[in-house]
Residue, then its C-alpha position, 0 to 999 in steps of 0.5 A: m162229212a167227208p167221203p172215203p179216202s177212195a175218192i180220187p179228185l180229178f178237179k185241180p184243188s179238190a178238198s178231201p178225196p171224193p169217190s173215185f172219178s178215175s174213169s171220168p173224162f174230167c181227168s183231162s191232162l192229169l191222166l195220160h192217154s192210153s199210148m202214154l200209159k203203155r210207155l209209162a208202165f213199170s217193168s213187170s219184174l218190179h211188179r212181181f217183186l213188190s206184189h209177191p208177198t202181199k199181192l200189191l201189184p199184178s204179176s202178169t200185166t203186159t204193156q199191151n193196151i195198158s190203162p189205169a184199169h190194168f193196175p187194180a192192185l196199184s189202184s188199191l194202194i189208194f185204198r178204196r173201201p166202203v164208207y162208214a160215216s162214224k169211222l170218218l168222224a172218229m178218224a177226223e178227231q184230233t187234238s184241238n189246242p196243241a199250243s196249250q200242251s207240252h210237247k214230247h216231240t218238236n221237229r224242223l217244221a216248228a220253224e216254218h210259217s205254213p199252218y199245215l206244216l206247223q200242225h205236224a211240228h210235234n209229230p214223232v216223225d222227224w219231218y223236214p220241209w221241202g228243201e236242200e237240207a232234206f235232199a242232202e240228208a237223203r243223199k248222205r244216208d243213201v235212203p229214199i225220201f217219203v213225201s207227204i203232201g196236204y193242206s191245213t184244212c184237209h180232212w183226210c190229212h188230219v186222219m192220216e196224221v192221227e193214225s200214222f204220223e202221231d204213232e211212235g211205231v210208224a214214226k220209228l219206221l219212217n225215221d229209220w228208213f227214210v227222210s220224211i218231208k212235209v209239203d203244203r200243197e197250197e204253199r208249193p203247188d209246183v211240188d204237188k203238181v209233179y207228184m200228183t201228176y205221177v200218181q194220177a197218170l200211173y194209178g188212175g187217180g189221186g187226192w190228198p194227202l198225197s203219199v209219194f216215195l222218192s229217190p234222193d234225186l227226187k225221182p218218184l218210186m211209188g205213190g198213193t194217197y191215204f193209207p190206213p195204218n194197218d192192213k185192212f180189207g185185204r189191202p196193205g196198211f201204211k206200215t206194210i207199205l213202208r216195209k215193202v218200199k224199204e225191201a225194194w230199195d235194198s234189193k231192186r234199187d236200180m230198177l226203181v230209180k230207172s223206172g222213176a226217171f223214165a216216168i218223169e221223162q215220159l210225163s214231161e214229154a206228154l204234158s209239155a206238148s207244143a202246138s202244130s200250128n199258130k192257131l186253131p182250125d176255123g170252126l173249132p172254137q164254136h164246135a168246142l163250145r157247143l160240144c161242151a154245152e151238150q155234154l154238160s146238158g147230158s149230165y144235168d140232174a133235172k131233179f136236184g140241179g148240178f151236173g153229174s152225180a154225188p158227190k157234187f162239187p160247185r164247179p163254177v166254170e161249168v155254170q160260166l160255160m152254160l151262161y156264155y153259150s146261152k148268151k150266144l144262142e140268144e144273140a143268134g135268135k135261138l131263144g128256146e135253146a138259150k132258155e133251156g140252158l139258162e134254166m139248168v143254171f138257175f135251178t142249179l144255183q137255187c138248189m145249191a143256195r137252199g142246200g146244206v152246202h150253203d152255210h145259212i147261218g154264217g154265209g158262204f159255201h162249203r166245199y162240196s155235197v156228199d149227196e146228190c141233193w146238195h144237202v150234207p156237205h163236207f164242211e170245209k170252206m175254200l176261198y177259191d170257191q167263194g170268189q168264183l161262186a159270188n161271180v156266177y151268182l152276180d151273173a145270174f142276177s145280171i141276167t134275171k134281176d132276181v134278188l135271190y141271186s144278188y142276196i147269195a152273192r152278198d151272203i158270200l162276200d159278207y162272209l169273207r168280209r167278216d171272217m176271212i180278211g186280215p188287218e191290211g185287207e189280205i184275204y185268207s185261204a180256208e176254214d177247216a171242216d173239223s172243230a171241237e164239239s165244246e170248249g175244253a174238248t180234246r178231240k175234233k169232229e167234222g161239222a161240229f161247228y155247223v150242226w144242230t139238234s132239234q132241242e138246241v133250236e127250241d132252246i135258242l128260239g123259243k116261240d119261233a122254233t116251230l117256224f124255223k124248224s119247218h123252214y129248214y127241215i129240222k127233225p128230232s131224228g136229224n136230217c142228214d138222212l144217212s143210210a145204215m151202211s153210211d152211219p152204222h153207229n148213228e154218229f149223226k143221229g139227231k144232228n141237223v144241217l139247215i136245208e131251206r124250203k123253196d117257197s117262203s110265200e107258201m110257208a108264210s101263208k101256213f103260219a098266217i103271217p105276211v111274207e116280210k114278217y116271215l123273212d124277218i123272223l128267219g133273219q132274226s133267228r139266224q142271227k141268234f144261231f150265229e151268236v150261239r155258234c160264235t160261242r162254239p170252238r171255231p174250225h181252224l182258219d188257214d190265214k195264209v194269203i195266196v195270190s191266185w185265190n185273192g185274184l179270184a176274190i178281188s174280181a168278185f168284190a170289184r164286180a159286185s160294187k157295180i152289178l149290185k147297184n142295179e138292185p131295186e131301191g128299198i130292197k131289204f136284207n136279212f142276216p147274215v147279209v149286211g146290206s152294205d152300199p155296194k161301193e164298199y165292196i170295191q174298197v175290199a178289192d182295192k185293199a186286197a190288191s194293195f196288200i199283194r203289191r205291197h208284200l208279194y210283188n218286187e218292184q224291181t224285178h216285177q215278179l210275184q211271190h206265191s203266198f204270205r204268212n208272217g212274211p212272203s213264202k219262199a215259193p215264187g209266183f206261179l202261172d195261176d198267181y199271175a193269170f188270176l191276179i191279172s184277171g182280178l185287176l182288169d175287173l178292178y179297173e173296169f168296175g171303177g178302180q184306178t187306172n194304176w190297176l190296169v197299168w199293173a195288169t199290163e206289167l204283170q202280163d209282160t212278166q208272165d210272158e217272160l217267165f211262163l210262155d213257150r214262145e216256140g211251142g205255144g202255151y204257158f207252163n205252170t212254173p218259171g222253170e228255174d228250180p232244178n228240184i221241180l222235175l216237171r213243167v206242165k201246160e195245164d188245161h183242166d178247168g176244175a175247182e179252179p180254172s186253168g191258168n191257160s184258160v184265164s190267160v187267154i181271156n186276159l189277153v183278149r181283154l187286154a187286146s181290146m183295150v190297147a191298140g196297134n202292135r201290142s193289141d196284135h201281139y196279145r191276140r197272136d199269143a192267145e191264138h198260139v196258146l189255144a193251138v196247144f190244146e186243139t185236141r182237148l178242145k176237139d175231143m174233151a171239151m167238157a174238161v175245159p169249159l172255160m177254155c171253150c169260152a176263151a176260144d170263142m171269145l177270141t173269134v168274136p170279130s169286134r169286141k164291144q167297147v164302152v167308153l166313159v168320159g168325165h170326172k170320177h168320184s161322183v154319183e153321176f160317174e158311179n151311176m153310169l158305170a153301173a149302167a155299163h155293167a147292168s147287162y150280162d155280156i162277157n164280150k164287152t170292155v168298159i174303159h173309163i177316162d178322165p181327161t183332166n187326169s194327166e197320168e190317165m191321159q199319158f197311159w192312153e196316149g201311149n197305149n191307145s191314142n183313139i181312146a185319148l182322142m175320144a176323151k178330149n173330144h167328148f169331155a164335159a165338165d158337168k156330166v159323164v159321157a158314154l160311147v159304145c163302139q163296135n166294128f170301128t164305129c161308135s154310137a152317138p154319145v149318151n149322158d144318162p144311165g137309162s140311155l146307156v142301158a138301152l143302147l147296150s141292150q141292142k142286139s150284139s153284132s157278134s155271132a154265135 
């Protein structure tokens, strides 16, 4: 169930717009500081012109002390209004099988590969894809451009399509007065970043669909998010907006164009800042880490888990921060404080796993929960969530050895293996929230694939229905627990999502059966539900392959292959978890990485393309693509992959530095800067639904610096220091907005990163067991290197990049065993050759300080 379009997600790739966070510190670099807003304010005369007939904009605002709150009418263009769930569902309804119908209209989008653009290929709107043809047409006709940005699984994008873009009257206005462009934000995040930044900076929030009006030279004139088709609640509808923009263009064009150009100029200045020094002040990394942990702890929901209030997003970077800080506290002997932080994380992960935000039938997690309890989700599923969440559940298992967490990690990864992987190992992007309620239905509704009535449970399960309904809080009246205001027409009456009870032992006792039998019944019942669900119309699958998101998933699959080898022997899994040998997971990671190298990497230029669907996209690789893929490749190598993945990671790092690094000012830009139609290059810092490319890059540089030696290692560290220096103010004052960057900054200050070096023949049981032992404990400040001295290619790499590693391999090689050494502070332990001894060695207190 989607919240209202008033929602303004300040998390980078949020799903449908959640309730407004415009006053939240999370806006980070996406909102300008108050002095920036002063300079960015549009002229008051323009405000008066646009606002006079419909009161869209304030007429008396001055440029004194301007903040987003001083633009209430501008903010109203983003259309804040009460939430009515029934209306949300009604608006979400859409044609379920357009391919089977004859089409009255076909536009240029029919030739595109993007699923989102293809969804709009038969609108009466004369859509163009982003490109020179559209820009030239706008110049030729001397008309403004309307840009609509969204993605194929975006709930409110579907709503606006049904209400406006399928409407002949709206289409006529757009076709007569504008050149209309559709952009898939997942295919062109660079375009989205420019205009989302503009909308958020000027109006205090943003979201998708993003609706922006541009001059023919692409300068922004006005923008918002979702607009209803008609005026409502005293706010302008889309048709009114179109008329007012047309009037403004005809009579106040110069003012509009100058304002747009000025806005871009000021945004560019604010969002591409340079560092004032080459490194952070001493003590700031520790201060930022502590401050972020304190701020997160202050927002912790002790009743339902999570940080903050509804709607609740599973923001894995927050969990990563709390786990990292707790580890630092433990190393410093502050066990009580460390325990408090861990308890927050574990309770949060448990609540998420039990809630409706977790798909108990098919595995994986939905995008977010509309309530504080994690009960009722927005049903969209995104790859970037699955990869990150699998990793934090793996971390929780590493710390606790509680199989609850390993089970959920498997649940996520098995969902991806079953439903989200293509024929060559590529991993798809997302599944929609909306689907038809039955075969042949002409309309779609959100959540239709996932919700159940009590009667359906009885029909499917028979004698086991009572147990199942009790365990998952299934009620005849439904368990979505929406208020009358949220659901005035009872659209959800009688509908249930699965919400798991906490104590299976207690429930088994209630039914007078052993716990194992109780869990077996639940697993068998879930499988029956899965089989029935497979007969329902599936939600739309966005089968686009995005490099950055694949990088996140590669990391999770690679790490699972060794971390899960530490599960207790004889553990039994129930559906939807398959219970595969963990080594199968690294094969998934290997295939995904191979697909990217084969289809999205140019071996001559060493550059990536951003995405793939029926061929590579036109868009180049962006910072996140390089950073996230490098991170995934480092994990793929460290957790048992071939050395060629490490070699590729170093090559990609060189290319990333060449394309994105500001060598003078520090930090990485989000785009290569070669496309003149992309008006902003941003140094992104916000760690939201996805981590920022700069945060991940610093961690990559720290990891690479610990693997290679000499000048190259020093070079990596200097670059990392310079990147962090750009974000000194953010780390000092807004640490909660950059949790992963806080971890990265602290990692860089660790005086000596622990190295685990494994020497011996690979592809043996002994090697796998020693590698699993090397990864048995949670320790981010640890590097694992494995080398086979009989492999000439491996030896050549290490001799050229770290001769010490090559020498260790030669001196400690034994043909009949795998030898491990743990090195730190320029000394190495005595070699060990059994997993238990290695685990014990790594369990000794680290010499890094908190």
